[in-house]
C-alpha positions in Angstrom: -35.7 -32.5 -9.1 -32.9 -31.8 -11.4 -30.7 -34.8 -12.5 -27.2 -34.6 -11.0 -25.5 -35.2 -14.3 -25.8 -32.8 -17.3 -24.5 -33.6 -20.8 -24.4 -30.3 -22.5 -25.1 -29.6 -26.2 -22.4 -30.6 -28.8 -19.8 -27.9 -29.1 -18.4 -28.6 -32.6 -15.3 -30.7 -32.6 -14.6 -30.7 -28.8 -17.5 -33.0 -27.9 -20.1 -32.5 -25.2 -19.2 -31.0 -21.8 -20.3 -33.3 -18.9 -21.0 -31.8 -15.4 -22.0 -33.3 -12.1 -23.9 -30.6 -10.3 -21.6 -27.6 -11.0 -18.3 -29.7 -11.3 -17.0 -30.3 -14.8 -16.2 -34.0 -15.5 -14.7 -33.4 -18.9 -15.7 -33.5 -22.6 -17.3 -36.6 -24.0 -17.0 -37.6 -27.6 -19.3 -40.7 -27.4 -21.6 -42.4 -24.9 -18.8 -44.6 -23.5 -17.0 -41.5 -22.4 -20.0 -40.5 -20.3 -20.0 -43.9 -18.7 -16.3 -43.6 -17.9 -16.7 -40.1 -16.3 -19.4 -41.5 -14.1 -17.4 -44.5 -13.2 -14.5 -42.2 -12.1 -17.0 -40.2 -10.1 -17.8 -43.4 -8.1 -20.8 -44.9 -9.9 -20.8 -48.6 -10.8 -21.0 -48.8 -14.6 -23.6 -51.7 -14.2 -25.9 -49.2 -12.6 -25.6 -46.5 -15.2 -28.5 -46.1 -17.6 -27.8 -43.4 -20.1 -31.5 -43.0 -20.7 -32.4 -42.5 -17.0 -33.8 -39.0 -16.7 -33.3 -39.1 -13.0 -29.6 -39.5 -13.5 -28.7 -37.6 -16.7 -30.1 -34.6 -18.4 -29.2 -34.5 -22.1 -29.3 -31.0 -23.5 -29.2 -30.5 -27.3 -30.0 -34.1 -28.1 -29.7 -37.5 -26.5 -26.9 -40.1 -26.3 -27.0 -40.5 -30.2 -26.2 -36.8 -30.9 -22.5 -35.8 -30.9 -22.2 -33.1 -33.5 
């Protein structure tokens, strides 16, 4: 099963695109931005594990790669 959230590879200075299924949530510039997007989408921040492969697929590097 594909995780519902995808953090796409870094795109230079504009950060990393974050999508939920096919809907764009925005561009994140740090891990806290990803958490905020997911909070706005209805998830409880206490339940968000950035390293949970069942929730988030990191493409082009994990939560420590932003450039």
